[in-house]
N, C-alpha and C positions, 0 to 999 in steps of 0.2 A: 692436311689433317685427315686422319683415317677414322671413319665412323665405326662404331660397334653396335651390333644389334643383339637383342635377346627376346625370348618369348616364354610364356607360361606353359610348361609341359603338361599341365593338367587340362589345358584348353586346346593346345595345338601340338602338331607332330610333323616331322619331316617324312614325306612319303614320295610316291612315284612322281616324276616330273610331268607337269601338265602340258597340254598341246600348245599353249600360248607362249611357253618358254619362260615362265616366271620361276626364277631360281633363288634359293636362299643364299646370301653372300657366302662365298667360300665353299659351296657344295654344288652338286648337280641334282639336288632334290628340291621339291616345291614345298612350301609351308602350307599345311592343310589344317582346317579346323575339325576337331573331333565331333562328328555328328552321329556316329554309330559305333557302338562297342559290341563286338561279338562275344559269344559265350566262352570262347577259348582265349580271350585277351586281344584279339585283332581289332583294329580301329580303322575307320574310313571317314572321309569327309571331303568337302570341296576345297579347291585351291583358294587361298586368300587373295591372291593377285587377280583371279578371274571373277570373284564374287564380291570384292570390297566395294564400298561406295566411291572411293577414290582409286580407281584401278591404275592410273598412271603413276601415283605416288603412294602405293600401298605400304611401302617399307617405312614411311614416316611414323607409323603407329608403333613400330618395333625398335625405334632408336633407344639405345641405352644412355639416357641423359646423365646417369650417375658417373659414367666414364669420361664425359666431356664437361668442360667448364663453360657454362653459358651465363650471361648476365641474368640477374634475378627478374622474373616476370616475363621471360622470353622463351621462345621455342623455335625449332627449325620447321620451315614450310617450303612449299614449292616456290620456284623462282618467280620473282615479281616481274611486272611488265617492264620495269626499267633495267632489269638484269643485275640487281645488286647481289653479288655472291658473297657468302660468308666463308672466310678461310679457304678460298679457292674451290669450294664445293658448288655443285649445281643446285644450291638451295639458298634461300634468303632467311635472315634472322627476323622473326616476326614477334609481335607482342601476343601474349596468350589471349588477351581480350582487348580489342575486337579482332585481332589477327592481322593487323596492318604491318607492312614492312617497316622496320626501324629506320633504315636509311631514307626511305620515302617520307616518313613522318618528319625526320630532321630537315630534309630539303624543303618540305612544305612549311615548316616553322620558320626557316631562314627567309623563305620568300615572303611570308606574311609579315615578318618583322622589318622589312625594308621601309624607308621613310615615305616612298611614293605609293605605298599600299593604301587602298581605300575600298570600302565595300562596293561602291559603284563600279570601279574598275574590275573587281573580282567578279561581280555579277555579269558585267559585259563580257568578260573573258569566258565565263561558264556558258552563257547563252550562245556565244560564237562556237564553242566546242561542241555543244549539244546539237548544233545544226549540221555537224559532220556525220554523214550516214555511217561511216566505218566505226566511229566512236560510239554512236548510239547502238549499233548492232553488237559491238563488243560488250557494252554495258548491259544490254539485255541478256546476252549469253551468260555473263557472270552472275546476274541475278537469278537466272534459271538454274544454274549449277548450285548456287547457295540454297535455293528452295528445295532442290532434289536431295541435297545432303541432309535435310532435316527429317527427323522421324515424324510419324503422324501426330504424336502428342505435342511435339514442338511446333508443328504447323498450326494445330488447334490453338495453342497458347498464343502464338503470334497473331492469329486472326482475332482472338478474343481481346488481346491487348489493343489492337488498332480500333476495334469497335468501341471499347471503353474510352479511348482517347478522343475519338470523334464525338461521342456523346458529351464528354467533359468540355470540349472546345465549343460545341454547339450551345451548351448551357451558359457559357460565358459570352456568347455572341461573336465567337471567332471562327475563322475558317480552318481548313486542315493545316495551314502553315502557321497558325497561331496569330494571325493578324486580323484586324477588323475589316470585313468586306464592305464594299460600297453599298449605298442604299439601293441603286439600280440592280446590282447583282443579287442582293437579298430578295428584292421583289421578284426578280426573274426565277430564282430558285423556289420561292413560295408558290408562284404560279404553276411551275412544272410539277411540284409536289401535289398541289390541289387537282391538277388535271389528271393525275394518275400516270402509270407507266404504259406505254404503247407496246403491243405484242411484237416480238421479234419476227424476222422472216422465217426462221426455223419453226417457230410456234404456229404461224399461219399455214405453212406447208403441212405440218403434222395434223392440224385440225381439218384441213381440206382432205388429207389422205384418210383420216378416220371417217369423215362423212361419206367418202366414196366407198370405203369398205363396208360401212353399214348398209349400203344399198347393193353391194356385190360381195357377199360372204365367200363365194367360191374363189374370187381373186385374192381375198385376204388369206385364205388357207394356202393357196399356191405360193403367194409371196413369202409367207412365214416359213413354209417348208423349204423354199429355195434359200432363204436366209439361214435356216438351221443347218442345211447341207454345207453351205460355204463356211459357217462357223465351225462345224465339226472337222472339216478338212483343214482349216487354218490351225485349229487346236492340235490336230494330229501331226502337223508339220512343225509346230513350235514347242509343244509340251512333250518332253521325253517320257515322263511318267505315264501320261495318257496314251502315248504311242505303244508303250510296253503293255499297258492294260488292255488295249484293243487286240494286240497280237496274242496275248495269253488267253483272252476270252474266246478267240477263234480256235485255239488249240483245245480249250476246255470243251467247246461244243463238239469238236471232232472226236474227243475221247468219249464223251457220253454217247455219241452215235454208234461207237464201236462196242458199247456195253461196258465201258470202264467207269471208274469213279472220277468225277471232276469237281474240285473245290475251287471256288472263285477266290482269287488273290488280288490285292490292290496293286496299282501301278507302282506305288512307292516301295512295296515289298519286293517286287521283281527288280526294280532299279537298285535297291539295297543289295540284293543277291548278286547282280551284275558288278556292283562296285566292290564286293568282296574279292572278286577276281580281277579287279582293275579294268573293268569294261572290256576285257579281252576274252578270247576263246579259252575255256578251262582246260582243253587238251593240248593245243599247240601254241597258244599265246598270241594268235593273230588278232588284229583289230578290224579286219575287213568283213563286212556282211555278218555281224554277230547276230545270232538267232536264239530262240528259246529251244533248248534241247532237253529231252527226258532221258535221264540216265538209264532207267529201265524202260524200254520202248513200250508204247501202248499196245502194240501188236503182241507182246509177250506178257501181258498182264499188268503192265505198269499203270500207275494212276497219275492223274493230273493234279498234283499237290505241290506245295512249295518245297517240300523235302525231296522232290524228284526232279527239280528244275535246275538247269545249269545254262550258262552262256556258251555257245559254240558257234564257230564260223560255218559258213555254208559247206566248205570242203569236208570238214570233219563230220558235220551232221549228215550229209548225203553219203559219205563213205561208211559210216557206222550202220545206218539203216536200222534193221531190227536185230542186230547181233548183240551178244553179251558185251557190256561196256568194257569190263576188265580184259577179257580175252582179245577183243578188237584193239584196245588201246596198247596192250603190251606187244602186239604184232606190228605196230606202226614204227617207222624209222625215227619219228620225233617223240617217242615215248619218254616221259620224264617221271621218275619215281617221286620227285618232290611235288610235281603237279598232281599226281594221283593221290599222294598223301593229303594234299590240300583239299582235293575233292571230297575224300572220305571225312576229313575234319569238318568241312562246312555242312555236309549233308548228315553228319552224325552216324556214319557207317562204321561198324566195328571191323574186326579182322575177318569176319565171315564174308560170304559172297554178297555182291551188290544186289542180287535178286531179292533180298529181304525187303527192299523198298516196295515191291509189288504187293505186299500184304498191308500197306498203309491205307 
């Protein structure tokens, strides 16, 4: 059976292929979410396969269920642990709620309906299975994946529901499993509750560290400065928007030192500008060593403003130097009239000379 996929054109669009190779079925393009709309109708956004919560099965959300006949109350999901495939696909037929495999539920029902079934045997089998380290590790991994798929609101609701359930069971004199605890266990819990909670090892270490810093303030300042340095370095290596913000901040400082105008821009604005060109060089289209480039050089009166910033590779940036952008670009063997038209469209340049940006 062949699956069909569809998406809402008001929220998604087919754009440039991503680096991870997520392709929309039947095309060589990636499905992207509309996150930015340009003034001239251009759109940009991240790849759904790279940013979705279920990256390995991101196409499941775009299955056209109207084109296939599924039993009522079911949906298609990832392949279950038992490998039950539906219609020869690498997917399992699952219930909409709670999402269990239909074939696994049927097998479980048949097993429980046998004459030799008893709660004691089932409990013994479950305890024996829980002693298997591989099964316990796999169960913990699945629980972690389910928790990460929840939104912050859903997590808060689940925590609140469990708290209310514990209070209701405690009011009835029952434990968390809904059974009456023994008298010895009840007394033990009461004794622990009356004794109070002992501090953790981390809490003891932190209190000891604070006491030491209170007597040695210089060591505290040194330690916090070292921590801040490592934090900034880690953020620079992992946050693309912050990395662009630091780079353009350096360019702004150099522009002001040369007597030009420098307007601070956010890292998200610089990143959006780069995404308008596909995170490639605006002149040649290369993706290696992409830097912040001023169309009108600072040495020729250009300003450090968002309307004068383009992405450019190191080769084009060093080759252009302080020359006029249009004259230099038209003299290059890789000149493209389409790319030059795109540059003027993004920066809002008219048919006149590009030096008009120096007046901004």
